[in-house]
N, C-alpha and C positions, 0 to 999 in steps of 0.2 A: 504494500499500500504506499502511496506517494504522500508526501507532506502537501498541506493545504495552502494554496496562495490564491486568495480571492480575486486578484487581478486577472488570473487566467479564465475565470468565469465570465468576465466582461467580454472577452473577445471569442467565446466559444458558447454559443446559445445551445440549449438542451435540444436534443433530437426531437422531442415532442412539439417543438415550435416550428418545424421545417416545412409546414404547409403541405405535407404529403398525406397518404392515407385516404380512404373512401369518405365521401361527403365532406371534403375539406372546406367547402365554402360555408358549412353550417357548424360542423363538429371540429373544434381545434385539436382535442386530445381525448384519449381514453386512459383511465386509471383504474388499477385494482389494488386495494390496500388490505393487507391480511394482519390481524392482531393476534399475538400469541404471548403466553406468560409462562414463565419457568416454574415448574413444579417444585414445591418446598419453600417458595418465597412469597412474601406478602405483595398485594399490588403496589404500585410505585407511591400512591398518596399516603400509604400507611408505612413506608420504609424509612428507616434513618440513613444517614449517608453511608455507614459502613454496609448496610445491605445493598444499598444502590451501587456502591463500588463493586461489590461482589457479583452482582447481575451484570454489570457492565463488563467486567473481566471475563466472566463466563461466556457472554454473548459474543464479545469481540474475538476472543480466542476461536469460537466455533466458526464466526463469519470468515475469519482468515483462512480457514481450511476449505471453504467452499470454492467451486469453480466459478460461481458468478461474481465473486469479488476478488479474484486473482489480480486484476489490474484495476485498482479502486483507490479512492481517497478516504481517509478516516479523519474526522474533526471531533476533537473534544470540545463540546459546546462552551464549557467554562474557561477555556482558554483563548478564546477569541473575543474581538471586541462586539459591542451592541450592533454596531452598523454591519459587520459581517454576518452576525446572527439574522438581521433584518434582510439582508442579500439573500441568504439561503432560503428564508421564508418566501421572499419574492418570486424564487425560482421553483417553488412547491416542493423543495426537498426537506424541509422541516415544517412543523406545524407552528402556529403562533404561540402555543405553550412554550415552546423551546426558546422564545425570545427572552423569557423572564425567568423560567425555571431551568437554569442551565448546568448547575453543578451536577456532577457524577452522570452526566448524559453525553451521548455522542451520536454521529450519524456517519454511515458508510454509503457512498455512491459510486457508480460506474463513471467513467469519462463521459459517455453521452448523456448521462443523468436519466437514463431509461429505467434504471433499477436502483432503489435505495433502501437503507435500513435505519430507522431510528430506534435507538435503545434508551430506554427508561423514559419513554413519553407517557401517555395515560396507561398504555400497557407496556410490558417490558420490551416486547419486540414489535414494530410497526414496519411491515415489509410493504414496499411500493413498487408496482411496476407500470410504466408509462408507455404509450404509443401514440404517434401522431394520428390525426384523424379518427374515423370511426373504426376502431380496431380493438374491441373488448378481448377478443381471443388472444391477440399478441400480448396485451398487458397482463392478462391472466396468466399466460405461459411464463412470463418473466417473474412474476411474484410467486407463483407456484413452484417454480424450479428452485428459488431461494428457500422456500419453506421445506421442501423435500431435502434440500442439501444440508440444511441446519439440523433436521431431526436426529441423525445419528449421534450428535455431539451435545445436544441439550435435551433434557427430559421436559417435554411441554405439559402444562396443566390441562387435564381432559377428564370430563365426567361422563360416563356411559350413557346417561339419559340427557344431559344438558349439552354435551359436546365440548368444544374448546372454551375455557373458562376466561372471561374478559372482565376489565374493570367496570365497563358500562353494560348493563344488562341487554341493551338493544343489539350488542355485537356477540351475544352468546350463540353457540351452535357452530357456525363455520368461522365466525371472526371475521367475516369478509365484507368489505364495502366496495361496491363497484360504481364507477361514476364516469361521466362524460362532460367536457366543458364545452358548451354550445353557445352559438351567437344567433339570437332571436329577435332582430329588429322588426321583422315583419309582424310577429304576434304582438310586440309591444306597441308599435304604431297603430295597429288594427284594434287594440285594447282587448284582445282575446288572451292575453297572457294570464290574467286572474282566472279565467275558467280552467286553464291548463294547470295552474297551481293547485286549485281545488280538485281536479281530477287526479293529480299525481299523488295527493295526500290520501285520497280514498283508496288508491291501489297500492299503498305502502311504499310509495316513493317520495323522495324529498327533492326540493330545489333551493339552491343557496347561491350566494354570491361568488365573485371570481375566486376568492381565497378560501372558500368553503364555509364551515360552520361560523355563524356570527359575523361574517363580513358582508359589506354593503354591496348592492347590485349596482355596478357601473357599466356604461358602454354596451348595455343589453347582452352581457356576458353572464351565463348561468351555469352552475354545476347541478346536473341531474344525477341522483344516486338512489340505491335501495335504502330503505329505512331500518329494516330488521334482518337478522341473519338466523334467528332460532327456528329450527324446524324445516328449513328449506336447504336442500343440497346445493353444493357450489355451482353446478353445471345449469341448475333452474334458475339461480339468482342472476347469472350471466344472461341466460336465454330471456328472462322476463324483462330485464333493462334493455337488452338489445331490441326486443319487440316493441317496448315503450318508446325508445329513441327513434326507431323507424317511423312510428306514428307522429312523433314530435317533428321530425323533418318533413314529413308529408304536410303537416298543418303549416309549418313555417313557409314551405314553398307555395302553397295556396295563398297564404296571407300576402306574400310578397307579389305574386301574380296579380292578385285582386288590387292591391295598392297601385302597382304600376298601371293597371287598366283604368282605374278611377282617377288617379291624381299623378299621372306620369310627369307632367311638367313640374309640379311641386316636388316631387321626389328627385327629379334630375337637378333641380335647382338646389335642393338641400344637399345632394351628394357633392355637386362641384364647388358650392360655398364652402363645404367642409374641406375639401381637397385644397382650396385656394388658402384657407386659413392655415392649414397645416404646412402647406409650402412657403407661407411668408409671414406667419405669426412671429413676434419676438418675445412673447410672454404667454404661458397657458398653464393652468393647473391641471392636476391629474384627472379630475372628474371631467373637465371640458374636453381634454385631449382624448380620453376613452370614448366620449361620445362623438367627436370628430372621426376618430379611427373607425367607429362602428359605422358611420354614414358612409366612409370611402369604401369599407369592406363590403357594404351592401351594393356599392356601385360596382366594384370588382365582380361580384357574383351575378350582376345583371348585364355585365359586358360593357358597362359604360367606361369605366377607367381601365385602361389596358397597359399602362406602363408601370404599375406597381403590382409585384407579386404578393400573394397571400403570406408567404413566409416573412416579407418585410414587415406587414402589418402585425402578424402574430408576435414577432421579436419586439415590436415596439411596445406591445401591450405589457411586456415585462421591463424593457429597457427604460422606460419612462417613470417607473416606480422610484421613490426617494433615495433608497440606498444604492441603486444602480446608478443613478445621476451623480451621487457624491463619490462613489467609488471610481467612476470614470473620470471626474475631475481631480481626484486625489485629495479632496478637501471637504470638510463639512460645510453645509450651506443652510441658510435659513429658507423659509418658505418662498419668498420672493426671489431669491437667488436661484432656487430650483425650478421656478417657473420659466425663468430665462434660459436655464441649462436645458430644460425639457423641450423648449421650443426649438433650440439649436439642435438638439439631438435628432428630433423628427425632421428638420429642414435637411440635415445631412443625410439621414436614412433615404428620404425621397428622392433626393439629388442622385445618390448613388443608384437607386433603382431605375431612374430615368436614364442614366448612361448605360445601365445594363441592357 
C-alpha cells in the first residue's frame, strides 16, 4: 500500500466520474456498500479507543492480504488534516461521520477509487464498490469480491436467523445498501419529483441528496437506494433496485420529452444562459454552480450542447466542492474566495473541453 498524497487525487478523478456506462445521461454512477462487524467486538459507538485500535489492526492486516487491495492506498484518518478528510468525503470515499470522528479510523481504496473499505465507521467494516453509469452488477462484484477475500482472515458477526449483525437495524440481514446517483431535471421541472419520492418510500426505497443521508439536494442530483436489507437476498435487492431505476429513467425521459415539446424555446434559453454563465462568470457559489451544470447537462442529453462531454460535467460536480478548490490552490480560502476560484475552475474545464 502506498502513502497518501492528497494532491494526487486532484489530478486523477475517480473512474466512476468518467461518463461511461449505460444510461450515462441520467445515471452518473452505481454503488454497492456492504456493512460487516467483527465477531467478539462491540459496535463502534460502544468501543473505547483500545478496542477500536484492535479492530483497526485486525481489519487492516486482513485487507492487506486481499487481492483487491494489493495496489491501494491506506489513510489513517486521525493523521491527516480536516481539509484532507473533507476532500475524501467529497469524492465519496468516506462518509461525513469520518470528518469528525477520526481517531482509530482508516480507509483503504484502489487507485481508480472503484473499491474502498472504511474501518470503524458506524460498522467495523464498510466495503464500497463503484461503477460508472448504470452498472449495479459491476459495483456489486467489486464489493462482494472484497467481502469474500476478507472472510478467511476475520470472523464476521452473524446470526442464523437475523443474518449479518449491524449497528443500524435497517442494515440487518445482508448488510447491503445498493444505490445509484441520478440526474433528474425533467422530473423536477415538471414537478413530478414529489410523486416519485412518495412511491419510492412505499416500495421500501429511499432518495437522498448528492452526498447521501442528511445531505441537501442540489443541481437535481439524487441518490436512489434500498431502505432495508433484512429478509431479502442480495441478488433480489440488486434486482429490485435495478427495476426501480429502469422505471425512473423512463419517467425522466418522458418528462424531458414533454418539457421540450411544450416549452422548447424556454428550455433552450435556460440551457444556453447556463452555458454562458459557466463560460464567463467570475464568481459563483456551489449551489448556483450545480444548478447551472445541471442545465448544461440537460442540454448535452438533448443534443443542444455538443462541445462539452458528460465526463467534464461529472468531474466538475466534484471539483467545484470546497476542499477540492482549496487543495487545488494550495491554500485555505474563505467563501468569497472559493466562489471566485470555483468560477475559474469551471471556465478552465469548459475551455479545455472546447479545444478537445
